[in-house]
C-alpha positions as CSV (number, residue, x, y, z in Angstrom):
1,M,2.5,-7.6,56.6
2,S,2.9,-8.0,52.5
3,R,-0.8,-7.3,50.7
4,L,0.1,-10.5,47.9
5,R,0.2,-14.0,48.6
6,R,3.4,-16.1,47.8
7,P,2.8,-16.8,43.9
8,A,3.8,-20.0,42.8
9,W,7.1,-20.1,40.8
10,W,5.6,-20.7,37.4
11,S,2.5,-17.9,37.8
12,V,5.1,-15.7,38.2
13,L,7.2,-17.1,34.9
14,L,4.1,-17.4,33.2
15,T,2.8,-13.5,33.6
16,V,6.6,-11.9,32.9
17,A,6.7,-14.2,29.6
18,A,3.8,-13.0,28.6
19,A,4.0,-9.0,29.7
20,L,7.1,-9.4,27.8
21,L,5.7,-10.8,24.4
22,F,3.1,-8.4,24.2
23,V,5.9,-5.0,24.8
24,R,8.0,-6.9,22.2
25,L,5.0,-6.7,19.6
26,G,4.0,-3.6,20.8
27,V,7.4,-1.8,20.3
28,W,7.7,-4.3,16.7
29,Q,4.2,-2.5,15.6
30,L,5.7,1.0,16.2
31,H,9.0,0.6,14.7
32,R,6.2,-0.9,11.4
33,A,4.9,3.0,11.7
34,Q,8.0,4.5,12.0
35,Y,9.5,2.6,8.8
36,K,6.3,3.5,6.8
37,D,6.6,7.4,8.0
38,D,10.5,7.5,6.8
39,L,8.2,6.0,3.7
40,L,5.7,8.3,3.1
41,R,8.1,11.6,3.8
42,R,11.0,9.9,1.2
43,Y,8.0,9.7,-1.4
44,A,6.8,13.3,-0.6
45,A,10.4,14.8,-0.9
46,A,10.9,12.5,-4.0
47,A,8.4,14.6,-6.4
48,S,11.3,17.8,-6.2
49,A,14.1,15.4,-6.6
50,P,16.3,16.0,-10.0
51,V,15.1,13.8,-13.0
52,Q,17.3,11.2,-14.2
53,G,16.9,9.2,-16.9
54,F,14.7,5.7,-17.0
55,D,17.6,3.6,-18.2
56,Q,19.4,4.0,-14.8
57,V,16.8,2.2,-12.6
58,A,14.8,0.8,-15.0
59,D,15.4,-2.9,-14.4
60,A,17.1,-2.4,-10.8
61,P,15.0,0.2,-8.9
62,P,16.7,1.7,-5.8
63,V,14.4,-0.2,-2.7
64,D,12.6,2.2,-0.7
65,A,13.2,4.9,-2.6
66,Y,10.9,6.4,-5.9
67,P,13.4,8.1,-8.9
68,R,11.8,11.3,-10.5
69,V,12.7,9.8,-14.1
70,R,12.2,10.8,-17.7
71,A,11.0,8.3,-20.5
72,T,10.4,8.7,-23.9
73,G,8.6,6.3,-26.0
74,R,5.0,5.2,-27.3
75,Y,2.0,4.0,-26.0
76,L,0.3,1.1,-26.7
77,G,-3.3,3.4,-27.0
78,D,-5.9,0.4,-27.8
79,R,-4.9,-1.4,-24.7
80,V,-6.4,0.4,-21.8
81,Y,-6.6,-1.0,-17.7
82,L,-8.8,0.4,-15.6
83,L,-8.3,-0.4,-11.6
84,D,-12.0,0.0,-10.4
85,N,-11.5,0.9,-7.4
86,P,-11.9,4.8,-6.7
87,R,-10.3,6.5,-3.9
88,H,-11.1,10.1,-4.4
89,D,-14.9,10.6,-5.6
90,D,-17.9,10.1,-4.1
91,R,-18.8,9.5,-7.5
92,G,-17.1,6.8,-8.5
93,G,-14.1,6.8,-11.1
94,E,-11.0,4.5,-11.9
95,E,-7.6,4.6,-11.9
96,V,-6.1,4.4,-15.6
97,Y,-3.4,2.6,-16.7
98,V,-1.8,2.1,-20.2
99,P,1.6,-0.2,-21.3
100,F,4.2,1.8,-22.5
101,Q,7.2,1.2,-25.0
102,P,10.4,2.7,-24.1
103,R,12.4,3.8,-26.9
104,G,14.9,1.2,-27.6
105,H,13.6,-1.5,-24.6
106,D,11.8,-4.8,-25.3
107,R,10.0,-4.5,-22.2
108,L,6.8,-2.4,-21.8
109,L,6.1,0.2,-18.8
110,L,2.8,0.5,-17.1
111,V,1.8,3.7,-16.7
112,D,-0.5,4.9,-14.1
113,L,-2.2,8.2,-16.3
114,G,-4.3,9.1,-13.2
115,F,-7.5,8.7,-11.5
116,L,-10.6,9.4,-13.9
117,P,-13.7,10.6,-11.9
118,G,-16.9,9.1,-12.7
119,N,-20.5,10.3,-13.7
120,G,-22.2,8.9,-11.2
121,D,-23.5,6.2,-13.1
122,D,-22.4,2.5,-14.1
123,R,-20.4,4.0,-17.4
124,H,-17.1,4.0,-17.9
125,P,-15.6,8.0,-17.6
126,Q,-15.3,9.1,-21.2
127,R,-11.2,9.4,-21.3
128,P,-9.4,11.7,-23.8
129,P,-7.5,10.2,-26.8
130,L,-3.8,9.4,-26.3
131,P,-1.0,10.6,-28.4
132,A,-0.5,8.2,-31.3
133,G,3.9,9.0,-31.8
134,E,6.3,9.7,-29.8
135,V,6.4,11.1,-26.4
136,T,8.4,11.7,-23.4
137,L,7.2,11.0,-19.4
138,Q,8.0,12.2,-16.8
139,G,7.1,10.6,-13.1
140,L,7.6,8.3,-10.3
141,Y,9.2,5.1,-10.7
142,Q,7.2,3.5,-8.0
143,P,5.7,0.0,-7.3
144,P,2.3,-1.0,-8.4
145,P,-0.5,-0.5,-5.7
146,G,-1.1,-3.4,-3.7
147,H,-3.6,-6.5,-4.5
148,G,-5.6,-9.0,-2.5
149,F,-7.1,-12.3,-3.1
150,E,-9.2,-11.8,-6.1
151,M,-12.2,-14.2,-6.2
152,G,-12.7,-16.1,-9.3
153,G,-8.9,-15.9,-10.3
154,D,-7.6,-13.9,-13.4
155,A,-10.5,-11.2,-14.7
156,L,-8.1,-10.0,-17.3
157,A,-8.3,-13.4,-19.0
158,R,-12.0,-13.9,-18.9
159,Q,-12.8,-9.9,-20.8
160,A,-12.1,-9.9,-24.6
161,R,-13.0,-6.3,-25.3
162,W,-10.7,-3.2,-24.2
163,P,-10.5,-1.5,-21.9
164,K,-10.2,-4.2,-19.5
165,T,-11.3,-3.5,-15.8
166,T,-10.0,-5.2,-12.6
167,I,-10.4,-4.7,-9.0
168,Y,-7.0,-5.8,-8.5
169,L,-4.1,-4.2,-10.6
170,D,-1.7,-7.8,-10.8
171,M,1.5,-7.2,-12.6
172,G,1.7,-11.0,-13.4
173,Q,-1.8,-11.3,-14.8
174,V,-1.5,-7.9,-16.8
175,A,2.0,-9.3,-18.2
176,R,0.3,-12.6,-19.6
177,D,-2.6,-10.3,-21.0
178,L,0.0,-8.3,-23.0
179,G,1.8,-11.3,-23.7
180,R,5.1,-9.3,-23.1
181,P,7.4,-9.0,-20.1
182,L,6.6,-5.7,-18.1
183,Y,9.1,-3.7,-15.3
184,P,8.6,-4.2,-12.3
185,R,7.6,-1.2,-11.2
186,V,4.5,1.7,-12.8
187,L,5.5,5.3,-13.9
188,A,2.8,7.4,-12.1
189,L,3.2,10.7,-14.2
190,G,3.5,13.6,-12.7
191,P,0.2,17.0,-12.3
192,D,-0.9,18.5,-15.1
193,P,-2.9,21.9,-14.7
194,A,-4.7,20.9,-18.5
195,S,-5.0,17.2,-17.7
196,I,-8.3,15.9,-16.8
197,Y,-6.8,13.1,-14.7
198,V,-6.5,13.8,-11.1
199,R,-3.1,12.6,-10.0
200,E,-3.0,12.8,-6.4
201,H,-0.8,9.9,-5.7
202,T,0.7,8.1,-2.8
203,L,1.9,5.1,-1.4
204,D,-0.5,1.7,-0.9
205,F,-0.1,0.3,2.4
206,G,-3.5,-1.7,1.9
207,S,-5.4,-1.7,5.2
208,M,-2.2,-0.7,7.3
209,P,-1.1,2.7,7.7
210,P,0.9,3.7,10.1
211,A,-1.5,5.0,12.4
212,R,-2.8,1.5,12.1
213,H,0.1,0.2,13.3
214,R,0.0,2.3,16.3
215,A,-2.9,1.5,17.1
216,Y,-1.9,-2.0,17.7
217,A,0.9,-1.1,19.1
218,F,-1.2,0.4,22.3
219,Q,-3.2,-2.6,22.2
220,W,-0.3,-4.8,22.6
221,F,0.9,-2.1,25.3
222,T,-2.4,-2.9,27.1
223,F,-2.6,-6.3,27.3
224,A,1.0,-6.4,29.1
225,L,-0.6,-4.3,31.4
226,A,-3.9,-6.3,31.8
227,A,-1.1,-9.2,32.7
228,V,0.4,-7.9,35.2
229,V,-2.8,-6.5,36.8
230,L,-4.5,-9.9,36.6
231,F,-1.2,-11.5,38.5
232,L,-1.5,-8.8,41.1
233,V,-5.7,-9.1,41.4
234,L,-5.3,-13.1,41.4
235,H,-2.4,-12.9,44.2
236,R,-4.4,-10.7,46.5
237,R,-4.5,-11.6,50.0
238,K,-8.2,-11.7,51.2
239,R,-8.8,-9.4,54.3
240,P,-10.4,-11.8,57.5
241,K,-13.5,-11.1,58.0
242,R,-14.5,-9.5,61.0
243,P,-16.3,-11.2,63.8
244,S,-19.8,-10.8,64.3
245,P,-20.5,-9.2,67.6
């Protein structure tokens, strides 16, 4: 004899629909994790890729690729932006960005000089002077760091003195602040043993790295299993009570 009661059609339909939905969401999270893993592998491989001219990718960089480029021009050394969002050092610190005027171009390129460790206090770290003449830079042409909702609006517009500090790097805000159009990506300079900047660049996935997608996938698969178990428990036949002697 079956240990399950005959279920209503709607309970079967509801259970199957819920389980399929949870499984589909779990598979989608696994696909997102795999996609971001592929991006990380491509990003790591880009560090040793052949160098190409900035003009080749300036306006239309390849999707989901990170060209290693060389650009010649001049720094706008008096226009420094400090991303006050330390990731490398317990003492704090700032990621330093400076606009760069590529030779023969009207638009500005924002250059990520690297992370400058703090001094253990609230003062800005001491930055070395930038070259005044024309220089040739080399690095990865990559998307700017992600940004979220900044309370109080545009923090750059409210600052009158340089360097300007922000907790999010919004390219639109930077372009308005400079009064000049910017290229869609930033140039993250490559490692330099002679530089005091820490240049350990990586892709910024915000709060959703691949590991978190996998954690969410496990959660959705658990929900699918729970829906089936709940269905079985609710439709289990109760054992008849034994008559008392």
